[in-house]
N, C-alpha and C positions, 0 to 999 in steps of 0.2 A: 504494499499499499504506499502511496506517495502523497505527500502534502507539499504543494508549492505555496510558499509564504511570500506574498508581495508586499514590500515595505517601501517607506520613503524616509530619507534622513530627517531626524528631529521629530519623528512621529511618536507621541507618547502612547497612543493606543497600540502602535506596533511593538513597542517595548513590553507592554503588558501581555499582549498575545504571544510574543516570543517566549515569555516566562511560562505561560500556560502550555504552550507546545512542548517546552523542555520538561515540564512536570509530567504530562501525560505520556510522553515518549517512553518513559521507563516501563509503562504497563503495556506497550505495544511494540514488542521487540522487532517486528518486521517493518515498522514505520520508518520511511525515509522522508526527512524534512529538508527541503531545498529552499534557501532564502534568496529572494530576488529583489534587487533595488530597482524600483520602477523608473527612477531617473536614468538608470543605465540600460534598462530593458523595457522601454515604453511600449513596445509591441505586445507585451504580456498584458498590460492594462487594457489595451484595446481588444485583445483576443478574448479575455474573460469579462470584459465590460466592467472593470473595477473603476468606480468613480471616486472612491475615497479609500485611503489606506487605513488599515491593512486589508489585504485580500487573502483569504484562505481557500485554496483550491485542493480538493480531495479527489485523487485519481482522475484528474482532468475536468472536474465539474466544480464551478464556483459554489462554495458552501457558505461563506460569510464575507461580509465587507464591514469595515468600520469597527470591528471588535467582536469578540466572542468570549463567553465564559466557559469554564472548565466542563461543566455538566453538559452544555450544548455541544461542545467539541467531542466529548466522549460518546455522546449519543450518535453523532454523525459518523464517527470512526467505527463504532459498533455496527451501524447500518452498512457501511462500506465493506466491512469484513464478512458480513452475512452472505 
């Protein structure tokens, strides 16, 4: 399972979500998290229609924008594993 994490420099929500991703990764050993800076890869923002950072893409599908809490993220990761 892969999570693409779309961020922007200086984004406080991005820092929060990065911490949530790090925390849940321990419970999902097959989870690959790839962080992308949207200022360096703007095509990803267009591809996934991310209008506000951060964007969380799970296995190629946009799951969240603007933030996510741990419970919501775990629920979506569990759905993706099923």
